[in-house]
N, C-alpha and C positions, 0 to 999 in steps of 0.2 A: 504493500500500500504506500509506503514512503519512498519507494524507488522513483527517481526522477522528479520528486516533489520538493517544494521549498517550505521549510519548517522554521518558524520563529518561536523562540523560548524567552518569555519575559522572566526576569530574575535569573538569567542564564548562567551567571557566575556563582550561584549558590550551590549548596550540597546537591540538591536535586538536579539543577541545571547541568552541572558538570557531568554527573553520572548519566543524565539523559543524552547529552551529546556523545559521550563515550559509547553508549549502547546503540544509538542510531548509526554512528559511523561503523560500528562493528558488524551490525546485522543488516544494514540497508545500503542503498546507493542513492542518496538524496542529491537533488540538483544543488540546493543550498541549505545550509543550517545557519540561521541568524541568531546570535546571542545578543539579547537586548537587556542592558543593565546600566546602572548609573555610576558604577565604580570603575574608573579607568585603570587603576592599578590591578584590580582583580582580573580585568580583561587582558591586561598585559601579561599577567601570570598564566592565564588560560591559553593565550596564544602560543606559549612555549610548548604546550602539549598538543593543542589542536590547531594546526596551521596549514591544513590541506586547502586545495583550491576551492573546495565547496564551502569553506568557513567564511562567515562575515561577522563583524563585531560592530554593533551600533550602541553608542553612548546615548542614554536617554532615560527618562523617568516615566513610569506609568501615570504619574500625575499630569504629564504633558500630552494632551490629546493630539496636538498638531504633530509632534515628533513621532508619536505612535502611528498616526495616519500615514506619515511619510515612510516609516519603517515597514509597514504592512503591505506596501505596494507589491503586487505579484506574488504574495504569499499564499500558499495552499492551506497550511495548517498552523494553528497557534496553540502552544501549550503555555497556559498562564500560571506561572509559579511565583511571580513577584509578590512579596508580602512582608509586612513587619509582623514578627511572631512572638516576641518575648512577653509572656503574660504580665509580670510585674511592671515592665516598662510601659505597657499599654495602659495600666491603671494610672500611671503618673503622667502620661503624654497621650491622652485619648484622641485629641484632634489629629495628631500625626498619623495614628493608625487609621482613622476615618478617611483621611486624605489619600492614603496609599491603598488600603484594603477595600474600601468601598468606592470612593471616587475613581481610583485607579482602575477598578474592575469595570466601572461604567465606561471609562475611556477606552479600554480594550474592546468592549462590545461595539461602541460607536465606530472605532477605527476599523474593526473587522467588517462591519456592515458596509462602511464606505468603500472598502476595497474588495467586496464580494469574496472574502475568504471562505473556503469551503467548510472547514470545521474548526471549532475552538473548544478546547477542553481546559477546565480550571481545576487547580489543586486546592482542596479544602482540608478540613481537620475534624476529628471527632469532637473537638471543643465547640464546633458550630451547633451541636445538638443540645437543646435545653441549656444554653450558655449561662454561666455564672460569672464570667469575666468579660471585659471589653473586647479582648482579642477574639474570643469565641463569638461575641455578638457581631463583630465586623465580618467574620467568616460566614455567619448565618446570612447576613444581608447580601454578601457577595454571592452565595449560592442562589438566593432568590433572584438576584439580578440576572445571573447567567441562565437560569431555567426560564424566567419570563422573557428573556431576549428572543427565544424561539417564537413567541407570540407577537412580538413587535417587529419582527423581521420584515413583514409585509412582502413586497415582491423580491426581496433579497433571498438568495438560496443558502445563505450562511446558517449553520446549525451549531447549537451550543449544548454542552453537557458538563457535568461535574464529577470529579473523583474525590471521595471522602475517605481518608484513612487515618491510622493511629500514629503513635510515636515511632520515629525512625532511629534505629540503633546508631549511635555515633555521630548524628548530625550536630551541626553547630548549636550550642546552647543546651544540648541534651545531657542527661545525668551521667552517662558512661564516660565521656571525656573528663568530666569533673571528678568522678571517682578515681579514674586513672591518675589524674594530676595530683590529687590528695595523697594517694598511696605512694606515688613516686617521691613526694615530699616527706615521706615517713609517717603519714597518718596511720593510727591504729584503730580509728573509728571513723565511720562515714555518716554524714547527716541524712536523716530520713524524716520526712514530714509526718508520716503516720504508718505504722506497721501493717495496717489493713489494706493499704493502697494497692491497686492493680492498674495495669495499663495494657492496651493493645501494643504489640511489639513486633516489628519486622525490619528487614534491612532496606537500605536505599536501592539496592539492585532489584529487590522484589517490588518495591514501590514503582520504580521506573518501568519495569516490565509490565506491571499491571496497567499503568497509564497508557503506554503505547498500545497495549491490547485493546483497551477501552476506546482509544481513538479510532480503531478499526470497527469496534462493535456498535458504536452508538448511532442512533437515528435522529435524536434531538429531544432534549428535555430530561434525560435520565440523570439520576444521581447513583453512581457506582460505588459499592462498598466491598472491599475484598474480604474473604474469609482468612483471617490471620490469627496467630496465637496470642494469648495474654501472658503476662508475667506478674508475679508478686514481688513487690519491692524488697521484701525481706529475703527472697530467693536471689534477687539480683545482688544484694550485698554479700550473701554467702558465696556467690559465684566468684568473688574476688579473694576468697580465702576464709576458711572456717574460723580463723583467729581474729577476723575483723569484727569489731564491735559496732553497735548501732547507737547513734546519738540522735535522740528525738528532738526535733526543732519546731514541730507544730506545722499545721497546714498554712501555706502562704496565701496572701490575698488572691482571690479568684481561682483557687485550686480545688479540684474535685477529688474524692476518694477513688471513684471509679469512672471510666469513660464509656459513653454510650454512642453507638454509631447508627443503629436502626431503632428508633423509639417505637413504643407500643402504639402511640397515636398515629403512626404511619403504616401500621401492619396491613391495613386494607388496601394500600397501594404498593406494597413491597412484594417483590418476586425473588425466589431463590433459584440460583443457577448452581452449577457444580462447584465453582470456586469463588463465587461472589454473589452479592445481592444487588438488586436494582430497585430504587425507589422511583416510581413513576411520577410525572408532574401532576399536581392537583388540578391544574387548568391547562387544557391543551387545545389550541386553535389550529394546529397543523392538520393536514389531511390525516385520516385514520391511520394510526400506527399500532402494529401488533408488537407490544413490548415483550411478549412472552417468547418471541423468537428474534434474536438480534442479527446483525448483518454478517456475522460469522457462522450463522446457522445454529448457534447454541440455543437450547430451549430451557425456559424456566417455568416455575409454577408458583401460584400464590402461597404465601406463608400462612400459618395458623392465626386465628384471631388472637390478638393480644401479644403476638410475638415481639420480642425485642432482642437486640444484639448488644450486650453489655460486657465490659471487660471482666467483671467479677462472676458472671454467669456463663462465660464461654466454656465450651466443652474441651477446648484445646489450650492447655497451659504448658509453657516451656519448663523443662526440668532445670535443676542447677547445673548439671553438666552441659546441657544445651546452651544455657546462658553464658557459661564460661567460654564455650567455643565461639559464640557470637562476639563476645568481648574481645577475644584475641584477633578476630578478623577485622575489627573496626579501629 
C-alpha cells in the first residue's frame, strides 16, 4: 500500500516518528517520506541515519496551518503523531497543550482536506478515555475532531481514523528510562505512585506496526485499539532486581490507577477482531460502511453488552521475566 506513495509524519523526530520511518523504509518502497517537526537539531540528528533520496525534512509546527498546507502538497498519507504529552506539564501549561493537541489537530485536518490527501490517521492515548487530566482531555477532543472530519469532508475524498493505544516501553518520559537512570546512579529503591497500579504495555515497534496496518485497514471514522498486554507496576520494579525496594510517593496530579481503552459506554459500537478492537463512529454521514469487514478482509463481531477493555481486567499480563526482557531491549 505504501509503495510509490508519499507519506508525511507530523512529530516525525519523536520516538514514534523515528521508528515509523525506520519500518516504512525497511518494508516498503515509498516515493517520499516527509518528516514534519519543529526541532531543527533533532532533524539534523535524524538525517544522519535516514538520508536516502526519498527522505524530506520540513521544519514547521502543527500550530501553523499555512506551513502544514504547504507541506501536505502531493501527499498521499498523513500519520499525525505530533503532540505534547507530559501529564504534569499539561496541568501547569494547559493552553500550550490546547494549542498543539487540539488546534494543531484541526490544522492537520484542514490542510489534509485542502490538499485532497487520501488518508490521515492520528495517534491517540488510553488517557483520552474518561480523562482525569488535561492531556487526556486534549487527546479526547483530538479524537472527536478526527472522527467528525469524515462528516465535514463534503466533496473531498480524504478519510480520517484514529489509533488509540497504551504506554510505550522506553519512550521519552516513560518510567523505564527513569528507573534505569536511578539504578545506574546507585539507587536501591524506585519511586512508585501506588502498588495497585496497572498499565497497558507494549513496544514502539509493535505500536508502529499496528498503525501502519490500520492505515491499510481503515475506511473512515474508526477508532482502532490493539489487543496488548498489561503490567503491574510492582512487577515492573521487581523486573529490575529482587533486591530493589519500593518507595511510595503517592499518585501524581491527573494520574489514574488503571487505564481504560474501550469503555463500557461504547460497547454497543465496539467490534472485536482477532488482534484489535474497532470503535465505530457514533454519527456517520458517509455512504454505508460495513465496519465488520475492513479493507484487508478481516472480519469482526460485536462485543458483549457492557464490555470494557481495562488494564486491570485484561486477561493478558506480562510476567516478571517478560518485563525484564523488554527492559533490556529498550
